[in-house]
N, C-alpha and C positions, 0 to 999 in steps of 0.2 A: 341232501334230503334226509330227514330223520329216519332211523331204522325202527321198524315196528316189530316188537316182540310182545306177545300176549302175557299179561300178568294174571295168572289164574288164582282163584281162592280155594280151590280144591285139588287134591292130588290126582294127577293124570300123568302116566308115564311118558306121554307124547309131548308134554309141555317142557319149557326151558326154565320158567320162573313160576314159583308158587308162593304166594304171600297170604297166609291165613290169619284172619282177625278172630282170635279166640285162644282157648287153651291148647297147648301143644299136645296134650293127651287126647283131645278130640281129633286133631289132625292125624296123629299117629295111628288111630284106629283104621284109617284108610290107606296107610302105607304098607305094602306087602313085606313079608319077611325077606331079609337079605337082599334088599334093593338099593341101599344107600352105601356109598363108598366111605364117606367121612361125615361124622357128626362132630361139629365144632360149635362151642357156645361159651358164653359167660353168663351164668345164671344169677339171679338175685342173691346178694350176700346176707340177707336177713339183718340189715343194719338200719332199716326204716326209711329207705329212699321213697320218693313220691309214688313209685309204681309198685311198692310192696308194703305189706303190713308185717311189722316185726312180731315174730312168734317164738315160742320156746324152741330151743335148739333141737330137741328130740323130734318135735313135729316137723321142723324144717328138714331134718335128715330123712324123715319118712317121706315127705313130699318129693325130695330129690331122688330118693330110691325108686319111686314110682316112675318118674320120667326116665331115669337112667336105664331101668329094666326094659322099658319099651324101646328106647333108643338102641340098646344092644340087640334087641330082637330084629330091628330093621337093617342092621349093619351087615354087609357082606362078610363072608369068611375071610377075605383078604383086606377087609376094611379096618378103619381106626375110629377111635373116640378121643376127642381132645376137650377137656373140661378146664376152662380158665377161671380161676377163683382167687380171692384175696383172703382177708381175715374177718371173722365174726368178732365184734367188739361188744363186751358186756361189762358195764361198770368199770371201764378202763382196762379190763383184762382181755387179751386177744386169744382167739382160737384159730389156727390155720385151717381153713375149710378143707383143703385137700387131704389133710390128715384124718379128718372124720368121715370124709367121703370115700377114701381109699378102700375100706372094707366092703363097700357096696360093689365096687368094680371087681374086687378080688373074689367075692362070693359068686360072681357071675362068670368066673373063670377067665377073665381078661388078663392080659399080660402087660405090665407097665414097662414101657420102653424108655421113657424119659420123664423126668420132673424138670420142666424148663422154667428157668427164672427169667421173667420179663421185668427188667429194671428201667426206671425212668426217673426224671429229676423234679417233677412238679407234683404238688398235692397239698393236702392240709399240713399245717405246721403244728406239731405237737409241743406241749410245754412240760409234760410229765413223763415222756418216753421219747425215744428216737423216732423221728418222722418216718412213716412207712413209704418206701420208695421202690417196692417191687411187688409183683404178684406171681402166681405160678400157673403153668399150664401142664396138667398131667395128661400124658399121651399113652393110651392103651391100644393094643391090637387084640383082635379076636382069635388069631391063630398064633401059635408059638413060633413058627418058622416061616410060613408062606404069607407074606403081607407086602403091600405096596410101600416102597420107600425109594423116592427118586432124589438122589443127592445133587446131581449136576445142576439142576435148575435153580438151586438155592445157595450155591457156593458163593463165598465172599472173597475179596482180594487177599492174596497171600501177604503176610507181614514182611517176608523177605523173598520177593519173587525171583531175585537173581541168585539165590543160594544154590550151590552145587555140591555134589559129593566130592570129598577131598581124598578119599582112598577107596580101595576095593574095586570090584569089576565095573562099577558105574562111575568111576572117578571122572570128573569134568562134566558129567551130565547134571542137568537140573534135578534137584532133590525134591521139588514140590510139584504138585499137580498144576499145570498151566491154566486150567479152568478156574482155579481158586481153591480155597480150603473149606472144610466143614465149619459151619457157623457156631458149632458148639451148643451147649445147653444154657448159656446165659446170653440173653438178647437185649441189647441196649437200643430201645426203640422209643422215641418220644410218645408220651400219652396224649390223648386228645383233650387239651384244656383250651382256655378262652382264645388264645392267639393261634391255635392250630387251624390250618386251612380246611379241615374236614368237620369242624365243630358245628353241632346242632344244639338244640335245647336239651337233649338227653344228658343227664348228669354223669353217666358212666359209660360213655361210648368208647369202643376200642378202635384203633387205627386199621385201615384197610391193609396196610403193609404187613401187619402182624399176622393176619389171617391168610394173606396171600402166600406167605412162606409155608404155612401148614398145608394149604391146598396144593401148591406146586410140588411139595415133597410127598404127600400122602394120597394123591389122586392122579388119575390120568384124564386126558381130554374126553369130554362127554359124560364124565361121572357125575352122580348126584352128590351135592353137599347139603346137609341138613342142619339148621340151627333152631332148636326148640324155643329159644328165648332171643329172637332175632333183633329186637330193639329197633334201631333205625336202618336196618337192612345191610349192615356192613358185610356179613358173611355171604349174602346173595350177590352183592356187588363184587366182592373179591372173586367169587366163582365165575361170574359172567365175564369179568375182565380176562380170565384165563381159560376161556372156552369150556367151562364146566356148566352144570345146571344147578340152580339153587332153590332150596325150599326153606321157608321160615314161618314161625308162628309168633304172634305178638298179641297180648291181651289189651293193651292201651291203644285206643283209637287214634290219638294224636300221633303216636309213633308209627302206626300203620300208614298214616297219611304222609309222614316224613319219609318213610321207607319207599313208598310208591314214587314220590318225587325224586328221591336220590337214585333209585333204580332206573327210572326213565332217563335221567341226566347221564347216568353211567353208560347206558345203552347207546346214547347219542354222542358220547365223548365229551360231555359238557360238565361233568362232575369234578370239582377240584379234588385231587388226590395228592397226598404227600408221598413222593417216591421213597422206597425203602432205603435206597443208596444215597439219599440226599444227606449231606453233612449236617450235624446238629448245630444249632445257633451257638456261637461263642461270643459272649458279650465283651471279652477282652480284645476282640478284633475291631471293635467300634469305639469311636470317641464319644463316650456318653458319661454324663455326670454320675449315672447309676453305678459305674464301674470304678469310681474313684473313692477309696476308703476315706473316712473322716479325718484320719491323721496324715493324709497326703502321701506323696511319693518320695520326698527327699529328707535328708537328715536334719534340715533346719527347722522342721516343724516341732511342735511341743511333744508330740508322741511319735515313736518309731516302732515299726513292726520288726522284731529281731528273731531270726531263726536260731534256736538252740541246737547246735550240732550234735550234742550228746544224746538228746532225747527225741529230736525230730519235732518237738512241740514249738508253738509260737508264743512269744511273750511281748506284751505291750509295755514298754518302759516309759516313765515320765522323763522329760528332758528339761 
């Protein structure tokens, strides 16, 4: 039997899910000071996507500063803010958005804990520069020392789980944590493209697993997670899946409808989610013509791929 959870469109501290159709600044007016444990979002990058109008970079920074200032107001003293951004592109030149937004957080006396690199393998193919294959998550805390950080729920498998101390008082004992290791600040997580199980029509959707790692480490059960640019509801879904409460605002009606549908399916256990620990697809493990180079695999072909041992480069020689 489906589980019923009310999806409210206004802030109410007794609710579990709040999805607001409109500007996040309007929603923020109703959220009390210091009531949110985690603000996590991926704002528009000002690159002219269908849900945004490209504006001058100074105006964009001003708009972001308004939202950031209000988000910081509603965050608890032990809470965190995570802003996931990419690059602003103007006439082929890129500006890393986290670098121009950092002064806003710094002026609000927030402390940067990590600049997390989210790397992935799929995206647009550039012809005049290296293709962009990463974005950043800047994590700030409101307090310099007393803040929530739970490492154990997000540990990843040890590289050498059987490694032991070979000398000293702990000789013979395992030298690594049996629960796993810290995932570090470079996260290799597939982005949501056409073949991703979570894909919707939103052009810049981020994966549930990415947000789950932040929620598990920076909040506790029952805490509020707020996304001012919630898109297709990913942050709310990640919160609900881990016994937290989710709030989000979205200005585009069609994405609000998608969010509602996805949240309902997540509540009832019907939403397809890619597990964070699922191995990435390796085309070399499959017998596919797409993995066979045009010069073939043996020395009898007209062309051969040869490794140059002295440089580590590859050279295609005519035969």
